[in-house]
C-alpha positions in Angstrom: -75.2 -94.1 83.4 -72.6 -92.9 85.8 -70.2 -92.2 82.9 -72.9 -90.3 81.1 -73.5 -88.0 84.1 -69.8 -87.5 84.6 -69.3 -86.6 80.9 -72.2 -84.2 81.1 -70.7 -82.5 84.2 -67.2 -82.3 82.5 -68.8 -80.8 79.4 -70.6 -78.1 81.4 -67.5 -77.3 83.3 -65.5 -77.0 80.2 -68.1 -74.7 78.6 -67.7 -72.3 81.5 -63.9 -72.6 82.0 -62.7 -72.1 78.5 -64.2 -68.6 78.1 -62.9 -67.7 81.6 -59.4 -68.8 80.8 -59.5 -67.2 77.3 -60.7 -63.9 78.9 -57.8 -64.1 81.4 -55.2 -64.8 78.7 -56.6 -62.0 76.5 -56.5 -59.5 79.4 -53.0 -60.5 80.3 -51.9 -60.1 76.7 -53.6 -56.7 76.4 -51.9 -55.6 79.7 -48.5 -56.7 78.4 -49.1 -54.9 75.1 -50.1 -51.7 76.9 -47.1 -51.8 79.2 -44.7 -52.5 76.3 -46.2 -49.6 74.3 -45.8 -47.2 77.2 -42.2 -48.4 77.8 -41.4 -47.9 74.1 -42.8 -44.3 74.3 -40.6 -43.6 77.3 -37.5 -44.9 75.4 -38.3 -42.7 72.4 -38.8 -39.7 74.7 -35.5 -40.3 76.5 -33.8 -40.6 73.1 -35.4 -37.4 71.9 -34.1 -35.6 75.1 -30.6 -36.9 74.5 -30.7 -35.5 70.9 -32.1 -32.3 72.2 -29.4 -31.9 74.8 -26.8 -32.5 72.1 -28.3 -29.6 70.1 -30.0 -31.7 67.4 -33.5 -30.4 67.9 -34.7 -31.5 64.4 -33.9 -35.1 65.1 -35.6 -34.9 68.6 -38.7 -33.4 66.9 -38.8 -36.2 64.4 -38.5 -38.8 67.1 -41.4 -37.2 69.1 -43.5 -37.0 66.0 -42.9 -40.7 65.3 -43.7 -41.6 68.9 -47.0 -39.7 68.6 -47.9 -41.6 65.5 -47.6 -45.0 67.3 -50.9 -46.1 68.7 -52.1 -49.5 70.0 -54.4 -49.7 67.0 -51.6 -49.1 64.6 -48.3 -50.0 66.3 -46.2 -50.0 63.0 -47.5 -47.1 60.8 -44.4 -47.2 58.6 -44.8 -50.9 57.8 -47.6 -50.3 55.3 -45.3 -47.9 53.3 -42.5 -50.4 53.4 -44.7 -53.3 52.2 -46.1 -51.2 49.4 -42.5 -50.6 48.2 -41.8 -54.3 48.3 -42.3 -55.8 44.9 -41.2 -56.2 41.3 -41.0 -52.4 40.7 -38.2 -52.2 43.3 -35.5 -54.6 42.1 -33.3 -54.3 45.2 -36.0 -55.6 47.4 -37.4 -58.0 44.9 -34.1 -59.8 44.3 -34.0 -60.8 48.0 -37.1 -62.9 47.5 -35.8 -64.7 44.4 -33.7 -67.8 44.5 -30.2 -66.8 43.5 -26.8 -68.5 42.9 -24.8 -69.3 46.0 -22.6 -66.5 47.1 -19.0 -66.7 46.2 -15.9 -64.6 46.0 -14.7 -63.2 42.7 -11.8 -65.1 41.1 -9.3 -62.3 41.7 -9.7 -62.5 45.5 -9.7 -66.3 45.8 -6.5 -67.9 47.2 -5.6 -71.4 46.6 -3.8 -73.5 49.2 -0.9 -74.1 46.8 -0.2 -70.3 46.6 -0.1 -70.0 50.4 2.2 -72.9 51.0 5.3 -71.7 49.3 5.1 -68.4 51.1 4.7 -70.3 54.4 7.6 -72.5 53.5 9.8 -69.5 52.7 9.1 -67.8 56.0 10.0 -71.0 57.9 13.2 -71.4 56.0 14.1 -67.8 56.5 13.6 -68.1 60.3 15.9 -71.2 60.4 18.8 -69.4 58.7 20.0 -66.7 61.1 
């Protein structure tokens, strides 16, 4: 009977604590996301100011336009375009997803140990003969 009462108490406590902890974690995550978003905007604005000071106003304008397109609802607006280009119709991107043969050097650039040794032996024998 005592164990049943303790179990009931622990269950009620857990029912109330889990949402409170979840809410705390969600608000902390949201706060972190907002601060990082603001910091990213500041970095983009500083970069735009550097380009503007260097006389590259077009690049500064493009950076500011991209910064304005970033929102918390859509943090990576370009990603949809990149993902739409990823597929069989773009072979350069598609090949990266396919299993390929191991990378190797072409035969003309390969050096064997035997070809290096005589030259090393020649240099040592030349150094010994002064």
